[in-house]
N, C-alpha and C positions, 0 to 999 in steps of 0.2 A: 503495499498501499504506501504510494511514493509520497503521500501528504507527510507522514509521519514525522520521518527525519528531519525535513527543515523546521517544522513546528517544535520538535524536542529541542532541537539546535538554538530557537529564536526562544524559547522559554529558560534553557539552561546555560546557554553558551558552551554546552559539551556535546558530542557525538553520542548518540547512543549505544548501547552495547546490543549485540544481537538478541540476548535475551529479551529485552526491553521492547523491542521493535516485536518480537513474538508475541509478546503479552498484550502488545496494542492490538496486533492482528485477530487474537480471541477475544477481547473486549468488545472490537468493532463488530464482531459474528454474534454478539451476545453470549459468549462464551467466557465462564468464570473459571478457571483450574482451581481446584481445592487447595493445591499447596504450591510455591515457588521455594524449591529446595536449591538455594543460592549461597555461595561462599561470601564472607564477611568482608568488607569493602569493595563489593562491586555493586553499589548504587541502589540498594533495595528501597531507601525511602524514594526513589525516582518513581515508583509505584504510582505515587500522587501526581504527579507530572503524565504518565499513562493513562492515568484513566481521566485526568482532564481533558486531553487531547482526544480521547476517544468518545467523551462527552460532547465537545463541541464539532465533532464530525460525523459524529452518532447517535443524536441524545436521544433515539427512541430504542436504543439497544442497552443502555446505559444506567445506573442507577444515579439520582440524583444528589446523592451524599455518600460520602465517602468517611465513615469512621475508621479511624487509624488506632488501635489500641495497643499501649506499651507496656510493659511489665512494671510494677508498682514501685521496682528499686530504681526506675529511669532518674536520674538526676538533672540532665541537660537535655532538654527537649527539642533535639535534632531535628524531627519532622516539621517543627513548626518554624522552624529558621527556612526549611526548602518551601514552605507553603507561604510564608512572608515574602521571600524571593519571587515566588511566582506571581503573589499578586502586584508586586511592584514593575515587573516586565510587562504586566498585563496592561498596566497604566500608560505604557509606551507603545501599546500595539492596540489602536482604537477598533479595528476590524474583529479581533478576538474578543474583546470587551463589549463589543457590540452584540456578538453572537452571543454572550453567556449572558448579558442584559435581557437578551429575546426570551429566555428562559423563564426569567423571575415573574412572579404574577405582583411582587410589591415593588414600585418605584425604589430604586437604590443604587448609591454612586460608583460602589463595588459590589458586582455581582457576585463574587466568591467569598462567600461566609467562611470565616475560620474561628474556631473556638478552641481554646489549647490548655495545656495543663498548668502554664503559669505566666507570668508577665503581662502585659497590657491586654492581651487577648483570652484571659486565664477563664475556664468556664463561663464565657459570657453569652452564651444561650442564643447569639444571633440567629443561628439555623434554625431556633423556634419560630422566627416570625413568619417566614415563608417556605410552606413544605414545597413551592416548587422552584426555590433559589439553590443552584450548585451549593454546597458547602462541606468543607473537610474540618472532621469534629477528632479532635485527637484527646484521649482519657486512657488512664488506668483502667485494668479489670474492674476493679471497684467501682470506678466511676459509670464507665459503659455497661457492665454486666448488673450492676444492682437496677439502672436505668430499664434496662432489656427486661429485668422481670418485676417492673411495675414498682420498684422499692428505691427509686433513687437517693441515695444518702443525703445529699445535699438541697433537698426541695420537699417543699409542704406534700401533703396527699393530692391537692388539688392538681398541680404541675405532673405529677407522676404519670400519668396514662398519657399525657401529651409527649412527654419524654421517651416513655416507650414504643410510641407509634412512629416518631421520628427519629429513632434509632431501630428498629425493626422492621421498616419497611420500605422500600425505594432506595435501599442503603447496599454498598459493598464494605463488608467488614473486613479489614486487613488486620489479622492477629499477627503482631509483630513478635519476634523470638517466642513463638507457639511452643515450643518443646518446654520451656520454662512453666507452663501455666496447663497441664493435661486436663486438669480438672473444669477451666472454661474452656476449653477446646472441644471437652465432651458435653457441656451444656449447649454449646454453639449447636453443636450435631443433633442435640434434642430439639432446640427451638426450631431448626430448620426441619426436621421431621415434620415436629408437630404443625407448623404452617402449611407444609406439603397437606397434611392431612386434613387440616381446618380451612384450606382454600383460599389460603391469603394471596388477593391478586398480585401484591406488590412484593414477593415474600423477600426474604433477607438471603445474600449471598455473601460467602464467607471465604476468602482467600488466606491462607497461613502462611507466613514468610519464617524461614528459617536457616539459620548456617549450620544448624548441627540439628537436623531431623532425627526425632527421637523414634521415628519408624510407626506403622500400624495404624496410623490415624487418618488414612485415607480411605473411604469405602471403595469395595470393588465395583460398583456402577457409578462412580463419579466420573467428570471428566480427567485426563492425563494430567498428571502433575506437570509444571514448569522445571526444569533444569537447565545446565547450561548444555547447549550443544556443541558440535564440531565448529561451528563458525565462532562461537565465544570463544573455544580454546584455541583457536588461529590468532584471537585479535589480541596485537600487542600489549595493550594495557591490560587487559584481562590476564595474559600468561604472566606480566610482569607481577601484579598483585599476589596472583593464587600460588606463584613460585618464588616468592619472597626470601630473601635470607633473613633465616631466624633460627641460629646456631643454639642447639639447645643442651644444658648441662645438669645433671640430676644431682642436689648435693643433699645427703643424708646425715640428720641429726638422731642421736639416740634418744631424746624424748623431746616431745613438742614444748614441755615448758621452755624449752631453749630457742623457741622458734624466736623471740622478739630479739634476741641478743645476735643470732644469726641473719635475722633479715636487714638489722641495724649495720652489722659488720659488712654484709656484701653492698649496702648502699653506701656506707662511706668508704668504702673502698675505690669507690667509682666520683670521688668528691672533685677530682680533679681531670675528670673526662671530656667535661663540656658539654655534656650530653642532657638530653632530656630522659629522666629515668622515672620510670612507672613501677610503683610497688603495691601488690595486692595482698590484702589477707582477709580471713573469712570471718575475723572476730574482730569487734569494733574497739574492744579494749587494748589488742594487738596494735590497731592501727594508731590510737590514740600514745601508745607508748613509743612506737617509732618514728611517729611527728615529733614527739617531745624530744627525741634525743637528736633528729636531724636539726631542728630548729636549734638545741643548744649548742651545736658545731656552727650555728652563724653560717646557715645554707639555707637558699630559698626553697621553702618547702610548703605545699596547700595538702589539705585533707579533704577528701570526699565521702560522705557518707550519707546513706537514706534518712539518717536521726536528724538532719537539719531541717529546721524550719522553711518551710517554702521562700517566703520572704528573703532569708539570706541566702538559700539557695539560688535563687533568681540571680543573684547579684555575682556568683561564683566566675560566671565566663569574664567578668570585667576585671577580674585579677589577670595581673600581667606574668604571674609564674604560671598560672593554669592556663592561658591563651598559648603559653609555649606548647602546649600538646594539642593544641587544634590546627586544622588547616586555616588560611587564610580566609576562606569562605564561610567558616564557622566562627570566627570572631566576632564579638560584639561590636569592639570598636577596631576595624581593619587598618584604621590609620596609626593605631600607636604599636608600637615597637613593643613585642615581649620580651619578657626578662631575657637577659643572655647567660651565656656560662652555663654551669651544672645545675640543674632543676631537678625537683623532686615532686612528683604526685602520688600520694598515698591514698588509696582508695579500699573500702570493702566491696561487696559483690555490686553494689550501686554502681561504679564505676564499668560493669561488663556488658550494659545494655543501653540502647537508645543515644550513645554518644558517640561522637566521631574523632576519639581518641585517637593519634600515632604517636607513639614514645619513640626514642631510640634503642633504650634498652629496656630490658623487664627484669623485675625480681618478684617471687611470688610462693606462697605456700600452696599446698598440693591441696586440689579440690576434686570434684568429679570431672567426669571427660565432657559435658556439656560447658561446665564454667571454665575448664583450662582453655577450651576451643575458644570461647567469647575473649578469653584474656589474651591469648596468643594472636587473636585479630586487632591488638589493641597496639601491637609493636610494630614497626616499619609495615605500616598499613596499606602503604600506596607503593611499596617495593622500590624505593628511591636510594635506599641504601644498600652496603654490600657487607657490613660486618654488624648488625645488629645481633646481640644476644639476650637468650632466655635461661636464669637461674631459678630453677624450682626447689625448694627447699621442702623435703619430707621427711616423714618418722621411718626409723628402721623397723618399728615393729607396729602392728594394727589391732585394735579392738577387737576380739573373737565374738562372733556372733551380732555382729553392729552392722546394720545394712547399709548406712553411710560410710562406715570404715572401710566395708568389702567393696563398695563401688568406688574409693579413692583407691582400694590395692589395686583394683582391677585398672584405672587408669594408669597407675605408675608402671604396669605389666607393659601399656600400651605405649608408654612413653619412651619406655626401655626396647620397645621394637624398633621406635626411630633411631636410638643411637647405633644399632647394630648396622645402619647404612652409611655410607662413605660420608654422605652431606650433613648428617646428623640434623636433619631440618624439621621442623616445626611449623612449616609452612601449610597455609589451607591444604593444597595439593597433596602432603604430604601426609595431613590428617585424612583427607578423603581415601587415602589407597589402604588405609586399615582394616582389618576385617569389620563389617556392618553389624554383624551378630556381638562383634566383641565391643564395637564402640556403645551398642544399645545398653548391653549388660552393665558398663560401666557408668552409665547416666545414674544420676541422683535416684535414688528408689521413689518411684510415683506416690502420690498421696493417694488416701481412700477416697474414691470419687462416690458421692449420693447420686443415687440416680432420680432422674427428674421426671415426676409423673404429671399426666394430665390434671390429676387432683390438687397439686399442688400450684400448677399454673393457674388454676381456677382460685384459689385462694390467693394469691398474689395479685391477681388482677382485680379483686375487690378492692379498689382503693380508697372506697369511701368509708369503709369500717376501719376505724383509725385505733390506735392500742392493739393490744393483744387478742389475736383470735385461735382458738384451738385449730392445731393442724395447718397452721400457716407458722411457719419456723423461719428463724433469721436466714438469708439469702447467703451470708458470707462462706457458710461451707460449701456452698454448690459454686461458688466461684474458684475456691481456691482447693477445695478437698480438705483432708484432714491427715496431718502428718504428725507423727511424734515427734520428729527431729525439729519442726518450726514452732518454736514457741510464741502462745499467743502475744497480739501487739496491741498496742491502745494509741489512741491520738491524741493530741494536747493542742488547744488554742487558748488565746486571751481574748476576751470581751469587756466592753464598760459596762454592758447591761448586767453582767454578773455582779459590779460592785452597787449599780443603781437600782435594781429592780428587789426591792424587799420584798417581805411577806405579803404586805398591805398591797403594794402595785401589782404583785404578780397575778391577786385574784380579777385585775383588770385588764393586765397586759401579760397573758399566760405566756411562759417562756417558749413551749414550743412554736408558739403562732410567731414570735419575734424571729425566731430562726428561720422560720419559712418565708418571713418579708425581707430580711437580711442574710439568706444563707452563707453558710462558710464555703469561702474560698479556699482552691489548694494552696496559695500562699499565706494562710494563715495558719496551716497544720504542719504540725512535726509528729513524726511516727517512730514508737521505738517498741521494744519488747516490754510486755505490761511489768515483768517483775523490777527492770531497769525504771520505769515510769515510777512504781510505787516507791522504790527506794529514794527517788528525788524527790516524790512528795513528803515522804518522812521526814527529809532534809527541811523541807520548805516548812511543814508544821513545826518545827523546832526551831525556825530561824527566827521569829519575834513570838513575843507575848501575845496570847489570843489567837495566833494561824489556825492551829488545831480546830479553833471554834467557826473559823469564816467558813461562809459557804461557797461552793462551787457547782456546777451545773453538770449532771453525767447524762449525756446523749446515749442511749443504746442502740442497739442493732436496728432496733422497730423506729429508731427515728424519737422516741418517746424522749423527754425531757424531763428528769426529774432533780431537784436543789437537794445537795446533802452538805453535811459539814465534811471539811475536808478529812477530820479524824476518823469518818466513816470508812475512808478508803484505805484504813493503814492495817497491817496485820494479813499474815497469810490468810484468815478465814475469811477475809474480803476481797481477797486479789481477782476471783471470779467476776466481781463488778466491773473490772476492768477490761477484761477480754471483749476484744472488738467494739469498745466503748469509745467515745470521744467525750475527755475533761477540757470543761470550759473553766479557766481559771480567771480571778478578778486581777487586771494589771497590776493593781496596788499591790499585790502579794509577791509579784516578782516570780522568777523561776526561769527565767532564761537569759542563756550566755550572749555575748557580744557576738559570737560565732553562728548564732542560731541553734544552740543544743539546749536540749532541758537541764537545768542546774539549779538544783534545790538550795543553793546557797548567792544566787542573784538576787539582787534588790528589784522591787518593782517600781514602774513608771507608766504613766498612760499612752506612752508611746508604743507600748507592748500589743496594744489593740492597732492591728493594721486593716481593718476591714473596710476602710474606707477605699475607694479606686479613684484616685484624682487625677490619673492621665489615662485616658483611654487611646484608642487608635488615632482619634482625630485632636487626642491633647487636651481633650475637656473632660470633666470629671463624669465617670459613670455613675457612682453612687458617693454619698458623703452623708455624715452626719452632724448636726451643728445643735447648740444652744441657743435659746431667743427667749426674748419676754413676751411673746403671744404665738398662736398657731400659726400665723401666716408665715410663708417663705419670705426670708430677708431679700432685700433688693440685691444684694450681691450672690443671690442664687437663685434669682428668677430663671426661669430656663429650667429648671428642675423640677420634679413633680413631687406631692409628697406621697411616701409609701405609708407612714404612720406618723402620728404624733403623741409622746408621750408626757403626758402633765406629772412632772417629778413631785408636785406637791399633792397630788390627789390624796384625799382623805387627811390634810393637813387641816386643823382648826387654826384660827386666829391668824390668818394669812396676813392680818395688817401689824402686825408683831414681827414678822420675817423680816431679817436683814436685807437691803436693797440689792445685794450681790445675789441672792438667792433668787429673788424674784425676777433679776436679768434673766437667768438660765432655768426659769421654771421649766418650758419647754424644750423637750428633745425632739427635733425634727428627724425623720429618718428620709433623706431625698433619694430620687434616681432619676437618669435620664429619662425625657418622654417617651423617646424612642428604643428604651432599654429592652431587649429581646425577650419576648416573654413573659414581659410584667404584666401582672393583671390584678385590678382592684377596684375597690369602691373608694378609687384615690381622686383628690382634686384635680380637675383639668384648669388649664390656663383661662378658659371662661365656660360657664355654664353650655352645656350641648344639649338641644333639643331632643328629644326622642326620636323623632321622625326623620331627622337629619342623621342621627348616628345608627338607625335601623339601615337607611338607604345605605351609607358608606359600607356598613357591614356586607349588606347584600353584593355591593358592586366589588368589593374585593373578593368576595366568595365567587362570585362569577370570573373574575380574573383567574384566581387559584385553579378553578375548574376547567377554565380553557386551557392554561400551562401544562395541567397534569392530563388532560385529554381522559377525563373521567367520563363512564357509559352514561349515556343522557337521562334513562332513570333515577341513577344514581343522584347524578348532578341535580336535577329536579329537585330532588328530598333536601341537598343541602341546601338550595338557595331559598326554599319555604322556610326551612329552619334558621335560615339567617333572617327571613323576613319576619319571623315571629318569634324569634328569641328572646325579645326584652318586652314581650309585652306585659308580662307581671309586673312590670316599674309600673302600669297604669292603674297605681293603688294610691291613695292618700297618704297610706301607711308608709308605704315606701317612700313617696315623695316628701313627706315631713321628716324622715329619717335621715335625708341629705340637706336638709334645711330649706327645701323649697316650700314656701307657704301659699305660692299663688293656685288656687285649685283650678284655674283653666289654662295651664302651662303645664305639659310634661317634659320633664328634664330626665335623659339618660345620665348625664354626669354633671357632678356640682362643680360651679366655679368656685374660685378664690372669694369671691362677694357672700358666699353662703356658708354658714357655719352649721357642719353636722351635727348631730346629737352624737355625744360620746358614748354613749349606753350602747353594749353589743347588742343588735337588733337580729332575733331567729329567724324573721322571714326570709325566704328565698325568692327571690324574684323570678327564678326560674321555673320553680315549683309553680307559682301564680300563671305563668305564661302557659303550661299544658293544657291547664282548662280553656284557656281563650282560643288556643290555636287549634282545639277541637271542634270549635263552633265556625273557624273559617272555612268558605265553600271550596278553596280550591284543596283544602286538606280534604275534606269528604271525598273528592275525587278519587284518591291515592286509592292503591291496593293495600290490604293489611299490612303486608311487610312494608310497604312504603309509610304509610301512618304511624306503624312502628319505629322505622329510622328516624323520622322527623320528629318526633316525642322524643325520642333518646336524646339526637344531639340536643335537642333545647335542654333538656332537664340534665344533662353531663357537660354542659359547655363551661362551667365554674368546678367542674370536677367533682360533683355531687352524682348519685344516679348509679354509683357503681359497686353494689348494687342498689344503693337505697338513698333516702334523706333522713338524717337523723331524727329522733322523736321530736325534738324541741323545734326541726325546721319543718315539720310536715304539716303545715297549715297554709290557709290561704284567707287573708281576713275580709275579702269579700267574696268568698264560696261558700255554699253550704255544707254542713258536715258531712253529708253522705256523699257528696262530690269531692271531697278532701279524701275521703278514706276510701274511696274507690281510685284515684289517683295514687295515694300513698301503696295501695296493694297491688297496682298494676307495674310501680316502676321496676322492682326487680325481677317478676317474669318477663317482661318486655326485654331486660338486659339480658338476661339467660338465654333467650330465643334469637336476638340478634348475634350475640357472640357464638351461637351454633353456626348462626348462618353467614359469618363474616370472619369466623375466626378472633382469637383473643386480639392480636395484633392490628387485624385489620380493620376490626370495629373501631380501636382507639384511634386509628389513622383517621377514619372518616369522622371522628370526634373533632382531630385536629384541624380538619380543613376550616371549620366553623370557628373554632377556637383562633387559629392564624387571623381569619377574616377580621374576626373580632378584637384582636390585638392591636391590628393594624390601624383599624378606624378610631379605637381608644387612644392609641399614640400619636395621631393628630395626621398619619400619611394619608395624603390624599389617592385617592385609585386612580388605576391606570386610564378608566373611561367614567367618565360621569354617571352618578349614581341615578337610577331609575325612579323617577318621582312617584 
């Protein structure tokens, strides 16, 4: 296909490898191989570019979204850098940009959406706003896996089906380093099989990427895997990289207690080499000790581990010592000269995946085969050196009847086979010549994989049932499996609301709702073993008088938020509370070192809360929180809209006796950009919006989305009617008074800043009221029973309810007879079950997402592509 090479070169400034051209040809035919078994260093992240070109040239064959799943240990997000460069190149290519824009249903300046692990694009959800918009979503197994299972960790129940839909339909999911997460791959296979059985119209496609293929993960009836061809092996660049010089030495030690000493000795022996020396160790403690020893010798050293907080981790590529290990294209500041002379980077397994490291020399301890292959791929990665060496320190004896040590021993045997050959090379080519069965036997033991059943999928899809539900377990074990050798982990973050929201305020502002309004972002979180987290929390409790009695928030695996005193998390008997949970600490208590590591002896300050995102892709704030003397948006923040207003003095008597300083900061305003993707709320608009205008704009957006996605006419008609009727329930004086509208002759859809909503939590749901009104419409009555079901469900579910029910306190309509309300209440879950059987779990959620996206766009003030129909 002659169009591919010039487009690839134009977007990347490099010629494509033959395997990339072959992948493009298969994408263009609508064929998606289950596996790309490609050695490290050969541009696997360019799969994104290949997908984009195929989408541009064959949009009817290729999914609109590419979801790139990276291992949770990934520290530097190389894929994001690739996509950012693609977006910049597209700006210089108006013809291609126009083609992409023609696919979008919502007008947008940059038609290729990007959501990433960290940085200014971190988890921004701009891909949620338009189901027709091409998008690249980069996330971890936890982020993407929980989203696919209707259980997204960082969003509330209302948004979870929307995320599941747009992650599970019209998507090519690229599972990078798939050999590291066999449980997640098994889950993806189950989801694809279930979607096939359920008849999902835009079913998920999955492509495994692996440089160290575990084997036996591709079904016999799937398309053939993609591997290097003879054309690849004849390519000069490919040949240089896969046969790069990597001289191997094996260094035994009698006892692994001597590991730190030996790694340090080998590192310092290279102090005058002028080389970039990479050191790997399996243990965080070993990494810290070796780093300290090198730093004591006054040598440039930087440590990389998965236990750093995202905010500090994001800044790591700016470090000039770290930059020495990156190719110029991956450096954040290409103009800055990286550190010269001998430099050291010491890393845990976090440096093995997702980062384009290339060292001159490698020193490491012995791990399992797949881990060693990844490490070896980080030295002389591009084959430009002729004298690179690898020193592997290994024990002389191994533990008996230990599955992990058995795999390490088998790995050592394979490495010894390499030493028998004259070249003593550990190149990708040499590793590939080893016996495949022996390689697989030397992988880390696979975890116990829990089977995913239709009953489990049904329980996770019932997102409107919040809290504990019998038969609905947390999703984490289904994402990662269960391993005896992998200790439970805990996330930690710092938020000011933990300091501010006391027991009185929590009754009005429930912690769970606050986190749904301002979700935790990756840059706020650090992750570590639960036992290490507990040890640092114990230090924190002892650091100051009263710390043990301070309240922290625990977010469990189901997303439930429970305030607890710090002392309740201490001691072996309570460690299980931390497994898989997130601990939210008050910034005033401290606990974070300057390097971004959990440290119970570090003092607190308000800057530990990094929830605000002040510099988005356009250098404007995405979200921020400010204190003010009234609930209106301050002049300097006009242009942002209110997510929530917290009256910090609510319930306080004798306000006139409060100091002026307290009154000046009485209201805590949580603000977001008006076009923040996926945002939904009964929030203030820049001006009050009449209901008829809003409904017309939602319908216009829905028509544009349906046209771009070419939905079958009967389904499209149902979505359009649902858009037309979806807010009929706002035609209630009860609801209008709730948003502050006292005019009986004007129905409003959104309240402007001139209106003052009631602060009380109102249980009436306008979408519930819309159901009764929609049934009375003549066009609705013309529909088939299935069509009527779909229209009513889309209306009921457009704010996340009706999956499968409305809660008891929301199950009423102030203008309806009791019998009518009870009939509607009873029919909602039955209708949900019927439609889920008809369209599939993700298929139904996808249809919901079309209306929700249209509603989001209209609520954000985005004008439709065409004029609304009066």
